[in-house]
DSSP file (Angstrom, degrees, kcal/mol; ACC not computed):
  #  RESIDUE AA STRUCTURE BP1 BP2  ACC     N-H-->O    O-->H-N    N-H-->O    O-->H-N    TCO  KAPPA ALPHA  PHI   PSI    X-CA   Y-CA   Z-CA
    1    1 A S              0   0    0      0, 0.0     3,-0.1     0, 0.0     0, 0.0   0.000 360.0 360.0 360.0  -5.6  -24.2   41.1   -8.5
    2    2 A G        +     0   0    0      1,-0.3     2,-0.3     0, 0.0     0, 0.0   0.470 360.0 135.4  84.0   0.5  -21.4   39.1  -10.2
    3    3 A K        -     0   0    0      1,-0.0     2,-0.4     0, 0.0    -1,-0.3  -0.608  42.3-150.3 -85.7 144.3  -19.3   42.3  -10.9
    4    4 A V        +     0   0    0     -2,-0.3     2,-0.3    -3,-0.1    -1,-0.0  -0.919  29.0 144.4-113.7 139.5  -15.6   42.3  -10.2
    5    5 A G        -     0   0    0     -2,-0.4     2,-0.3     2,-0.0     0, 0.0  -0.869  40.6 -99.8-155.8-171.7  -13.7   45.5   -9.3
    6    6 A Y        -     0   0    0     -2,-0.3     2,-0.4     2,-0.0    -2,-0.0  -0.927  23.6-171.6-125.5 147.8  -10.9   46.9   -7.2
    7    7 A L        -     0   0    0     -2,-0.3     2,-0.1     5,-0.0     5,-0.1  -0.997  30.7-113.0-140.2 132.4  -10.9   48.7   -3.8
    8    8 A K    >   -     0   0    0     -2,-0.4     3,-2.2     1,-0.1     4,-0.2  -0.428  27.4-125.0 -65.8 136.6   -8.0   50.4   -2.1
    9    9 A N  G >  S+     0   0    0      1,-0.3     3,-2.2     2,-0.2    -1,-0.1   0.797 105.1  69.5 -53.9 -33.4   -7.0   48.6    1.1
   10   10 A M  G 3  S+     0   0    0      1,-0.3    -1,-0.3     3,-0.0    -2,-0.1   0.699  95.9  55.2 -63.1 -16.5   -7.4   51.7    3.2
   11   11 A Y  G <  S+     0   0    0     -3,-2.2     2,-0.4     2,-0.0    -1,-0.3   0.389  90.4  93.1 -95.7   3.0  -11.2   51.5    2.7
   12   12 A L    <   -     0   0    0     -3,-2.2     2,-0.6    -4,-0.2    -5,-0.0  -0.804  62.3-152.3 -98.6 137.5  -11.5   48.0    4.0
   13   13 A N        +     0   0    0     -2,-0.4    -3,-0.0     1,-0.1    -2,-0.0  -0.933  21.5 167.4-108.3 112.6  -12.3   47.3    7.6
   14   14 A T    >   +     0   0    0     -2,-0.6     3,-1.5     2,-0.1     2,-0.1   0.403  34.2 122.2-104.8   1.8  -10.8   43.9    8.7
   15   15 A S  T 3  S+     0   0    0      1,-0.3     3,-0.1     4,-0.0    -2,-0.1  -0.427  81.0  12.0 -68.0 136.8  -11.3   44.4   12.5
   16   16 A G  T 3  S+     0   0    0      1,-0.3    -1,-0.3    -2,-0.1     2,-0.2   0.323 115.1  86.7  83.4  -9.1  -13.4   41.7   14.1
   17   17 A G  S <  S-     0   0    0     -3,-1.5    -1,-0.3     1,-0.1     2,-0.1  -0.600  86.3 -86.0-114.8 178.5  -13.2   39.4   11.0
   18   18 A S        -     0   0    0     -2,-0.2     2,-0.7    -3,-0.1    91,-0.1  -0.466  35.0-120.5 -79.7 158.0  -10.9   36.8    9.7
   19   19 A S        +     0   0    0     -2,-0.1    90,-0.1    89,-0.1    -1,-0.1  -0.301  54.3 156.7 -94.4  51.5   -7.9   37.9    7.6
   20   20 A S        -     0   0    0     -2,-0.7   109,-0.0    88,-0.1     3,-0.0  -0.372  44.5-111.2 -73.8 157.7   -9.0   35.9    4.5
   21   21 A T        -     0   0    0    107,-0.1     3,-0.1     1,-0.1    -1,-0.1  -0.712  34.4-103.0 -92.7 139.2   -7.7   37.0    1.2
   22   22 A P    >   -     0   0    0      0, 0.0     3,-1.8     0, 0.0    -1,-0.1  -0.277  46.2 -95.5 -59.3 143.5  -10.1   38.5   -1.4
   23   23 A S  T 3  S+     0   0    0      1,-0.2     3,-0.1    -3,-0.0   105,-0.0  -0.311 109.4  28.0 -57.9 138.4  -11.1   36.1   -4.2
   24   24 A G  T 3  S+     0   0    0      1,-0.4    -1,-0.2    -3,-0.1     2,-0.2   0.255  94.5 111.1  93.9 -13.4   -9.0   36.5   -7.3
   25   25 A S    <   +     0   0    0     -3,-1.8    -1,-0.4     2,-0.1     2,-0.2  -0.513  57.2  37.0 -90.0 165.2   -5.8   37.7   -5.5
   26   26 A G  S    S-     0   0    0     -2,-0.2     2,-0.3   102,-0.1   102,-0.2  -0.517  80.9 -92.7  95.2-165.4   -2.7   35.7   -5.3
   27   27 A Y  E     -A  127   0A   0    100,-2.2   100,-2.8    -2,-0.2     2,-0.2  -0.993  23.6-110.4-151.9 153.2   -1.1   33.4   -7.8
   28   28 A D  E     -AB 126  65A   0     37,-0.8    37,-2.7    -2,-0.3     2,-0.4  -0.519  32.1-136.0 -80.7 155.1   -1.0   29.8   -8.8
   29   29 A V  E     + B   0  64A   0     96,-2.2    64,-2.4    35,-0.2     2,-0.2  -0.924  26.8 168.5-116.3 137.5    2.1   27.8   -8.2
   30   30 A G  E     -CB  92  63A   0     33,-2.6    33,-2.5    -2,-0.4     2,-0.3  -0.775  21.4-135.4-132.5-179.9    3.7   25.4  -10.7
   31   31 A R  E     -CB  91  62A   0     60,-2.2    60,-2.8    31,-0.2    31,-0.2  -0.993  28.4-101.6-141.0 148.6    7.0   23.5  -11.0
   32   32 A V  E     -C   90   0A   0     29,-2.2    28,-3.0    -2,-0.3     2,-0.5  -0.487  31.2-163.0 -69.1 133.0    9.3   22.9  -14.0
   33   33 A R        -     0   0    0     56,-2.9     2,-0.1    -2,-0.2    26,-0.1  -0.848  12.0-176.1-123.0  92.1    8.8   19.4  -15.4
   34   34 A A        -     0   0    0     -2,-0.5     7,-0.1     5,-0.2    24,-0.0  -0.384  37.9-112.8 -83.9 164.9   11.8   18.5  -17.6
   35   35 A N  S    S+     0   0    0      5,-0.2     2,-0.3    -2,-0.1    -1,-0.1   0.830 103.5  37.1 -67.1 -32.4   12.1   15.3  -19.6
   36   36 A N  S >  S-     0   0    0      1,-0.1     3,-1.9     4,-0.1    23,-0.2  -0.924  88.7-116.0-123.5 148.8   15.0   14.0  -17.4
   37   37 A A  T 3  S+     0   0    0     -2,-0.3    22,-0.1     1,-0.3    -3,-0.1   0.839 114.0  36.0 -51.9 -44.4   15.4   14.4  -13.7
   38   38 A G  T 3  S+     0   0    0     20,-0.1    -1,-0.3     2,-0.0    -3,-0.0   0.307  96.9 116.8 -94.3   9.7   18.6   16.6  -13.8
   39   39 A S    <   -     0   0    0     -3,-1.9    20,-2.5    19,-0.1     2,-0.3  -0.234  54.2-138.0 -79.7 165.2   17.6   18.5  -16.9
   40   40 A Y  E     -D   58   0A   0     18,-0.2     2,-0.4    -7,-0.1    18,-0.2  -0.876   7.7-147.3-118.2 153.3   17.0   22.2  -17.4
   41   41 A V  E     -D   57   0A   0     16,-2.5    16,-2.7    -2,-0.3     2,-0.1  -0.978  23.8-114.7-123.2 136.3   14.2   23.9  -19.4
   42   42 A N  E     -D   56   0A   0     -2,-0.4     2,-0.4    14,-0.2    14,-0.3  -0.419  19.0-152.2 -70.9 140.0   14.7   27.2  -21.2
   43   43 A M  E     -D   55   0A   0     12,-3.5    11,-3.1    -2,-0.1    12,-1.0  -0.929  20.1-154.6-107.0 137.0   12.7   30.3  -20.1
   44   44 A R  E     -DE  53  84A   0     40,-3.0    40,-2.6    -2,-0.4     9,-0.2  -0.725  26.2-121.6-118.2 163.3   12.1   32.8  -23.0
   45   45 A K  S    S+     0   0    0      7,-2.4     2,-0.3    -2,-0.2     8,-0.1   0.642  95.8  16.1 -75.8 -15.7   11.4   36.5  -23.3
   46   46 A G  S    S-     0   0    0      2,-0.3     2,-1.8     6,-0.3    38,-0.2  -0.893  97.3 -77.3-148.4 176.8    8.1   35.9  -25.1
   47   47 A A  S    S+     0   0    0     -2,-0.3     2,-0.2    25,-0.1    24,-0.1  -0.553  98.7  46.1 -84.9  78.2    5.5   33.3  -25.7
   48   48 A G  S >  S-     0   0    0     -2,-1.8     3,-1.5     1,-0.1    -2,-0.3  -0.787  87.8 -98.6 161.9 158.4    7.2   31.2  -28.4
   49   49 A T  T 3  S+     0   0    0      1,-0.3     4,-0.1    -2,-0.2    -1,-0.1   0.623 112.4  70.9 -72.1 -11.9   10.4   29.6  -29.5
   50   50 A S  T 3  S+     0   0    0      2,-0.1    -1,-0.3    -3,-0.1     2,-0.2   0.618  83.4  89.7 -78.2 -11.1   11.3   32.5  -31.7
   51   51 A Y  S <  S-     0   0    0     -3,-1.5     3,-0.1    -5,-0.2    -3,-0.1  -0.575  90.1 -97.1 -86.1 150.8   11.9   34.6  -28.6
   52   52 A A        -     0   0    0     -2,-0.2    -7,-2.4     1,-0.1     2,-0.4  -0.275  37.3-107.7 -65.0 148.0   15.4   34.8  -27.0
   53   53 A V  E     -D   44   0A   0     -9,-0.2    -9,-0.3     1,-0.1    -1,-0.1  -0.631  33.2-179.1 -74.3 130.9   16.2   32.5  -24.0
   54   54 A C  E     -     0   0A   0    -11,-3.1     2,-0.3     1,-0.4   -10,-0.2   0.296  63.0 -29.3-115.6   6.9   16.4   34.6  -20.8
   55   55 A G  E     -D   43   0A   0    -12,-1.0   -12,-3.5     2,-0.0    -1,-0.4  -0.888  55.2-119.0 163.3 171.2   17.3   31.8  -18.5
   56   56 A S  E     -D   42   0A   0    -14,-0.3     2,-0.4    -2,-0.3   -14,-0.2  -0.999  20.3-151.7-138.9 141.4   17.0   28.1  -17.8
   57   57 A L  E     -D   41   0A   0    -16,-2.7   -16,-2.5    -2,-0.4     3,-0.1  -0.908  18.5-118.0-118.6 138.7   15.3   26.4  -14.8
   58   58 A K  E >   -D   40   0A   0     -2,-0.4     3,-2.2   -18,-0.2   -26,-0.3  -0.371  43.8 -84.9 -73.1 148.0   16.1   23.0  -13.3
   59   59 A N  T 3  S+     0   0    0    -20,-2.5   -26,-0.2     1,-0.3    -1,-0.1  -0.262 117.2  23.9 -48.9 131.0   13.6   20.2  -13.2
   60   60 A G  T 3  S+     0   0    0    -28,-3.0    -1,-0.3     1,-0.3    35,-0.2   0.302  82.8 148.3  92.3  -8.4   11.4   20.7  -10.1
   61   61 A T    <   -     0   0    0     -3,-2.2   -29,-2.2   -30,-0.1    -1,-0.3  -0.394  47.4-125.3 -63.1 131.1   12.0   24.4   -9.7
   62   62 A A  E     +B   31   0A   0    -31,-0.2    16,-0.7    -2,-0.1     2,-0.3  -0.576  34.4 179.7 -77.6 139.2    8.9   26.2   -8.2
   63   63 A V  E     -BF  30  77A   0    -33,-2.5   -33,-2.6    -2,-0.2     2,-0.4  -0.971  30.3-117.9-139.1 153.3    7.5   29.1  -10.2
   64   64 A K  E     -BF  29  76A   0     12,-3.1    12,-1.7    -2,-0.3     2,-0.8  -0.768  25.8-138.1 -85.9 134.9    4.6   31.6  -10.0
   65   65 A L  E     +BF  28  75A   0    -37,-2.7   -37,-0.8    -2,-0.4    10,-0.2  -0.858  27.8 172.7 -96.5 108.3    2.1   31.3  -12.8
   66   66 A L  E     -     0   0A   0      8,-2.7     2,-0.3    -2,-0.8     9,-0.2   0.670  57.2 -49.7 -92.6 -19.1    1.3   34.9  -13.8
   67   67 A G  E     - F   0  74A   0      7,-1.1     7,-2.6     2,-0.0     2,-0.3  -0.968  53.4-110.0 168.7-176.8   -0.8   34.2  -16.9
   68   68 A S  E     - F   0  73A   0     -2,-0.3     2,-0.3     5,-0.3     5,-0.2  -0.987  11.0-168.5-144.9 155.3   -0.9   32.4  -20.2
   69   69 A S  E >   - F   0  72A   0      3,-2.8     3,-1.3    -2,-0.3     2,-0.2  -0.876  69.0 -54.1-143.1 105.5   -0.7   33.0  -23.9
   70   70 A G  T 3  S-     0   0    0     -2,-0.3    -1,-0.0     1,-0.2   -23,-0.0  -0.460 125.0 -12.1  62.1-125.6   -1.7   30.0  -26.1
   71   71 A N  T 3  S+     0   0    0     -2,-0.2    16,-3.1   -24,-0.1    17,-0.4   0.076 123.0  89.2 -93.7  23.8    0.5   27.1  -25.1
   72   72 A W  E <   -FG  69  86A   0     -3,-1.3    -3,-2.8    14,-0.3     2,-0.4  -0.946  61.6-148.0-125.8 142.6    2.8   29.3  -22.9
   73   73 A Y  E     -FG  68  85A   0     12,-2.9    12,-2.1    -2,-0.4     2,-0.6  -0.863  16.3-134.6-100.9 140.8    2.8   30.4  -19.3
   74   74 A K  E     -FG  67  84A   0     -7,-2.6    -8,-2.7    -2,-0.4    -7,-1.1  -0.873  41.2-176.7 -86.2 124.6    4.1   33.7  -18.2
   75   75 A I  E     -FG  65  83A   0      8,-3.1     8,-2.0    -2,-0.6     2,-0.4  -0.803  25.7-156.6-125.5 162.6    6.1   32.7  -15.1
   76   76 A Q  E     -FG  64  82A   0    -12,-1.7   -12,-3.1    -2,-0.3     6,-0.2  -0.992  20.4-131.7-137.6 132.0    8.2   34.3  -12.4
   77   77 A T  E >   -F   63   0A   0      4,-2.9     3,-1.9    -2,-0.4   -14,-0.2  -0.346  31.6-108.3 -72.6 163.2   10.9   32.5  -10.4
   78   78 A M  T 3  S+     0   0    0    -16,-0.7    -1,-0.1     1,-0.3   -15,-0.1   0.693 122.9  60.7 -66.2 -16.7   10.8   32.8   -6.6
   79   79 A G  T 3  S-     0   0    0      2,-0.1    -1,-0.3     0, 0.0    -2,-0.0   0.501 123.7-104.7 -86.1  -6.0   13.9   35.0   -7.1
   80   80 A G  S <  S+     0   0    0     -3,-1.9     2,-0.3     1,-0.3    -2,-0.1   0.365  72.6 138.3 103.9  -4.9   11.8   37.5   -9.2
   81   81 A Q        -     0   0    0     -5,-0.0    -4,-2.9     1,-0.0    -1,-0.3  -0.588  36.8-156.1 -76.3 133.3   13.0   36.7  -12.8
   82   82 A T  E     + G   0  76A   0     -2,-0.3     2,-0.3    -6,-0.2    -6,-0.2  -0.800  29.7 120.9-111.2 153.8   10.1   36.7  -15.3
   83   83 A G  E     - G   0  75A   0     -8,-2.0    -8,-3.1    -2,-0.3     2,-0.3  -0.945  52.2 -80.9-178.5-165.2    9.8   34.9  -18.6
   84   84 A Y  E     -EG  44  74A   0    -40,-2.6   -40,-3.0    -2,-0.3     2,-0.3  -0.932  31.6-177.3-125.0 146.1    7.7   32.4  -20.6
   85   85 A M  E     - G   0  73A   0    -12,-2.1   -12,-2.9    -2,-0.3   -42,-0.1  -0.998  35.8-100.3-142.5 142.1    7.8   28.6  -20.6
   86   86 A S  E >   - G   0  72A   0     -2,-0.3     3,-2.0   -14,-0.2   -14,-0.3  -0.303  28.0-126.8 -57.9 139.9    5.8   26.1  -22.7
   87   87 A K  G >  S+     0   0    0    -16,-3.1     3,-1.4     1,-0.3    -1,-0.1   0.728 106.8  73.5 -60.6 -21.6    2.9   24.6  -20.8
   88   88 A N  G 3  S+     0   0    0    -17,-0.4    -1,-0.3     1,-0.3   -16,-0.1   0.729  99.6  44.9 -63.6 -21.0    4.4   21.2  -21.8
   89   89 A Y  G <  S+     0   0    0     -3,-2.0   -56,-2.9   -57,-0.0     2,-0.5   0.162  98.4  83.6-111.4  16.7    7.1   21.8  -19.2
   90   90 A I  E <   -C   32   0A   0     -3,-1.4     2,-0.3   -58,-0.2   -58,-0.2  -0.984  54.1-170.2-124.7 126.7    5.0   23.1  -16.3
   91   91 A A  E     -C   31   0A   0    -60,-2.8   -60,-2.2    -2,-0.5     2,-0.2  -0.801  33.5 -98.7-108.1 155.5    3.2   20.9  -13.8
   92   92 A S  E    S+C   30   0A   0     -2,-0.3   -62,-0.2   -62,-0.2    33,-0.1  -0.528  83.0   8.0 -75.0 136.1    0.7   22.0  -11.2
   93   93 A G        -     0   0    0    -64,-2.4     2,-0.4    -2,-0.2    32,-0.2   0.253  66.7-120.8  81.7 156.8    1.9   22.6   -7.7
   94   94 A A  E     -H  124   0A   0     30,-1.9    30,-3.1   -32,-0.1     2,-0.4  -0.997  22.0-118.9-135.7 139.9    5.3   22.6   -6.0
   95   95 A T  E     +H  123   0A   0     -2,-0.4     2,-0.3    28,-0.2    28,-0.2  -0.644  39.9 168.4 -81.3 130.1    6.6   20.4   -3.2
   96   96 A M  E     -H  122   0A   0     26,-2.7    26,-2.8    -2,-0.4     2,-0.4  -0.867  26.0-129.0-134.5 169.0    7.6   22.2   -0.1
   97   97 A T  E     -H  121   0A   0     -2,-0.3    52,-2.1    24,-0.2     2,-0.3  -0.939  22.4-116.0-123.3 142.3    8.4   21.3    3.5
   98   98 A T  B     -M  148   0B   0     22,-2.2    21,-2.2    -2,-0.4    50,-0.2  -0.574  14.7-156.9 -76.0 139.3    7.1   22.7    6.8
   99   99 A T  S    S+     0   0    0     48,-2.5     2,-0.3    -2,-0.3    19,-0.1   0.460  76.3   8.6 -95.2  -3.2    9.7   24.5    8.9
  100  100 A A  S    S-     0   0    0     47,-0.5     2,-0.4    17,-0.2    20,-0.2  -0.943 100.4 -69.9-158.4 170.8    7.8   24.0   12.2
  101  101 A G        +     0   0    0     -2,-0.3     2,-0.3    17,-0.1    16,-0.2  -0.640  65.6 178.5 -68.9 126.5    4.7   22.2   13.4
  102  102 A V  E     -I  116   0A   0     14,-2.3    14,-3.6    -2,-0.4     2,-0.5  -0.921  30.5-117.6-134.9 156.1    1.8   24.1   11.8
  103  103 A N  E     -I  115   0A   0     -2,-0.3     2,-0.5    12,-0.2    41,-0.4  -0.802  18.9-144.9 -91.7 132.2   -1.9   24.0   11.6
  104  104 A M  E     -I  114   0A   0     10,-3.4     9,-3.6    -2,-0.5    10,-1.3  -0.869  28.6-159.0 -91.4 128.6   -3.6   23.3    8.2
  105  105 A R  E     -IJ 112 142A   0     37,-2.8    37,-2.9    -2,-0.5     7,-0.2  -0.734  30.6-126.2-116.5 158.7   -6.8   25.4    8.2
  106  106 A K  S    S-     0   0    0      5,-2.8     6,-0.1    -2,-0.3    -1,-0.1   0.820  98.6  -8.1 -67.5 -33.3  -10.1   25.4    6.4
  107  107 A S  S >  S-     0   0    0      4,-0.3     3,-3.1    35,-0.1    -1,-0.2  -0.922 106.8 -57.1-151.6 168.0   -9.5   29.0    5.4
  108  108 A P  T 3  S-     0   0    0      0, 0.0   -88,-0.1     0, 0.0   -89,-0.1  -0.370 130.4  -3.8 -54.3 125.8   -7.0   31.7    6.4
  109  109 A N  T 3  S+     0   0    0      1,-0.2     3,-0.1   -91,-0.1   -89,-0.1   0.616 114.0 128.7  62.1  14.9   -7.3   31.9   10.2
  110  110 A G    <   -     0   0    0     -3,-3.1    -1,-0.2     1,-0.2     3,-0.1  -0.036  66.9 -46.0 -87.1-167.3  -10.2   29.4   10.0
  111  111 A A        -     0   0    0     -6,-0.1    -5,-2.8     1,-0.1     2,-0.3  -0.271  64.9-105.6 -62.3 144.3  -10.9   26.1   11.8
  112  112 A V  E     -I  105   0A   0     -7,-0.2    -7,-0.3     1,-0.2     3,-0.1  -0.580  30.9-176.2 -75.9 128.5   -8.0   23.7   12.0
  113  113 A I  E     -     0   0A   0     -9,-3.6     2,-0.3     1,-0.4    -8,-0.2   0.876  68.1 -32.8 -86.2 -48.8   -8.3   20.7    9.7
  114  114 A K  E     -I  104   0A   0    -10,-1.3   -10,-3.4     2,-0.0     2,-0.4  -0.973  59.3-107.5-163.8 165.9   -5.1   18.9   11.0
  115  115 A T  E     -I  103   0A   0     -2,-0.3     2,-0.4   -12,-0.2   -12,-0.2  -0.882  26.4-150.7-105.2 133.6   -1.7   19.6   12.4
  116  116 A L  E     -I  102   0A   0    -14,-3.6   -14,-2.3    -2,-0.4     3,-0.1  -0.879  16.0-128.4-104.3 132.7    1.4   19.0   10.3
  117  117 A A    >   -     0   0    0     -2,-0.4     3,-1.8   -16,-0.2   -19,-0.2  -0.350  39.6 -82.7 -73.1 157.1    4.7   18.1   12.0
  118  118 A K  T 3  S+     0   0    0      1,-0.3   -19,-0.2   -19,-0.1    -1,-0.1  -0.382 120.1  28.1 -56.9 134.7    7.9   20.0   11.3
  119  119 A G  T 3  S+     0   0    0    -21,-2.2    -1,-0.3     1,-0.3     2,-0.1   0.482  84.2 150.9  88.7   3.8    9.5   18.5    8.1
  120  120 A S    <   -     0   0    0     -3,-1.8   -22,-2.2   -20,-0.2     2,-0.5  -0.457  43.9-129.3 -68.8 139.7    6.1   17.5    6.6
  121  121 A S  E     +H   97   0A   0    -24,-0.2     2,-0.3    -2,-0.1   -24,-0.2  -0.788  33.9 172.8 -91.7 130.6    6.0   17.5    2.8
  122  122 A V  E     -H   96   0A   0    -26,-2.8   -26,-2.7    -2,-0.5     2,-0.6  -0.918  32.1-123.9-132.8 158.9    3.1   19.3    1.2
  123  123 A T  E     -HK  95 135A   0     12,-2.2    12,-1.9    -2,-0.3     2,-0.5  -0.935  22.9-153.4-105.0 119.4    2.1   20.3   -2.3
  124  124 A V  E     +HK  94 134A   0    -30,-3.1   -30,-1.9    -2,-0.6    10,-0.2  -0.816  22.5 166.9 -93.2 124.8    1.5   24.1   -2.7
  125  125 A T  E     +     0   0A   0      8,-2.4   -96,-2.2    -2,-0.5     2,-0.3   0.621  63.7  11.9-110.6 -19.3   -0.9   24.9   -5.5
  126  126 A R  E     -AK  28 133A   0      7,-1.0     7,-3.1   -98,-0.3     2,-0.4  -0.991  56.0-146.5-157.9 149.0   -1.7   28.6   -4.8
  127  127 A V  E     -AK  27 132A   0   -100,-2.8  -100,-2.2    -2,-0.3     2,-0.5  -0.989  14.7-177.9-120.4 129.0   -0.5   31.5   -2.7
  128  128 A E  E >   - K   0 131A   0      3,-3.2     3,-2.0    -2,-0.4     2,-0.3  -0.909  61.5 -58.3-128.5 101.5   -3.0   34.1   -1.4
  129  129 A G  T 3  S-     0   0    0     -2,-0.5  -109,-0.1     1,-0.3  -108,-0.0  -0.487 121.3 -14.8  64.3-124.3   -1.5   36.9    0.5
  130  130 A S  T 3  S+     0   0    0     -2,-0.3    15,-2.7    -3,-0.1    16,-0.4   0.349 125.3  83.7 -90.6   5.1    0.4   35.4    3.5
  131  131 A W  E <   -KL 128 144A   0     -3,-2.0    -3,-3.2    13,-0.3     2,-0.4  -0.845  61.6-152.3-115.5 146.2   -1.3   32.0    3.1
  132  132 A S  E     -KL 127 143A   0     11,-2.8    11,-2.2    -2,-0.3     2,-0.6  -0.942  16.9-132.5-114.7 137.9   -0.5   29.0    0.9
  133  133 A V  E     +KL 126 142A   0     -7,-3.1    -8,-2.4    -2,-0.4    -7,-1.0  -0.808  40.6 178.4 -85.5 120.8   -3.1   26.5   -0.3
  134  134 A V  E     -KL 124 141A   0      7,-3.1     7,-2.4    -2,-0.6     2,-0.4  -0.870  27.6-146.1-128.2 156.7   -1.6   23.1    0.3
  135  135 A T  E     +KL 123 140A   0    -12,-1.9   -12,-2.2    -2,-0.3     2,-0.4  -0.989  16.1 175.8-120.9 132.5   -2.4   19.4    0.0
  136  136 A S  E >   - L   0 139A   0      3,-2.7     3,-2.1    -2,-0.4     2,-0.3  -0.956  67.5 -43.4-135.2 114.0   -1.2   16.9    2.5
  137  137 A G  T 3  S-     0   0    0     -2,-0.4   -15,-0.0     1,-0.3     0, 0.0  -0.513 124.6 -24.3  63.4-126.0   -2.4   13.3    1.9
  138  138 A K  T 3  S+     0   0    0     -2,-0.3     2,-0.4    -3,-0.1    -1,-0.3   0.369 120.6  95.5 -97.4   3.4   -6.1   13.6    1.2
  139  139 A S  E <   - L   0 136A   0     -3,-2.1    -3,-2.7     2,-0.0     2,-0.4  -0.771  50.7-170.5-101.4 140.3   -6.5   17.0    2.9
  140  140 A T  E     + L   0 135A   0     -2,-0.4     2,-0.3    -5,-0.2    -5,-0.2  -0.994  29.2 117.6-125.9 134.8   -6.4   20.4    1.3
  141  141 A G  E     - L   0 134A   0     -7,-2.4    -7,-3.1    -2,-0.4     2,-0.4  -0.895  56.6 -62.6-168.7-163.2   -6.3   23.6    3.3
  142  142 A Y  E     -JL 105 133A   0    -37,-2.9   -37,-2.8    -2,-0.3     2,-0.4  -0.850  34.2-177.3-109.8 137.9   -4.3   26.8    4.2
  143  143 A V  E     - L   0 132A   0    -11,-2.2   -11,-2.8    -2,-0.4     2,-0.3  -0.992  40.4-103.3-129.1 139.6   -0.9   27.1    5.9
  144  144 A F  E >   - L   0 131A   0     -2,-0.4     3,-2.0   -41,-0.4   -13,-0.3  -0.484  34.3-135.1 -62.9 123.8    0.8   30.3    6.8
  145  145 A S  G >  S+     0   0    0    -15,-2.7     3,-1.9    -2,-0.3    -1,-0.2   0.735  95.7  70.9 -59.5 -29.7    3.4   30.7    4.1
  146  146 A K  G 3  S+     0   0    0    -16,-0.4    -1,-0.3     1,-0.3    -2,-0.1   0.669  92.6  60.8 -66.1 -12.9    6.3   31.7    6.3
  147  147 A Y  G <  S+     0   0    0     -3,-2.0   -48,-2.5   -49,-0.1   -47,-0.5   0.183  94.3  81.5 -97.0  17.1    6.3   28.1    7.7
  148  148 A L  B <    M   98   0B   0     -3,-1.9   -50,-0.2   -50,-0.2   -52,-0.0  -0.942 360.0 360.0-122.3 144.0    7.1   26.6    4.3
  149  149 A R              0   0    0    -52,-2.1   -51,-0.1    -2,-0.4    -1,-0.1   0.281 360.0 360.0-140.6 360.0   10.4   26.2    2.4
């Protein structure tokens, strides 16, 4: 019907089905894109340069994209610190490495697209529950997040 709503997990029956994540849950992943390779970019308490600096993040740092306000993203570091950063300094996706040989799947627990060797570099664009949406070469699929660093 096109309506969106919320349902408490205790009312969901996942037995016999795949453990895919409901549409709309999770978060997009970005990375800090500074002007120079070793540079840092300020994170602020609000969406604008008039807000106080609450931290600075090094070029390439992976962040969760929690929302946006005008030309600013609300972000969260993987360590849990939240703040705002100009969209000019955020690129889509973060590079991560596989910690073991893993299967890239069409969907969470779905058919295997290809197998990635330990140490493979992938671009993570979204995290949905325990799964990450990754791109490796020309393939995009799901990898269990615990096998990425």
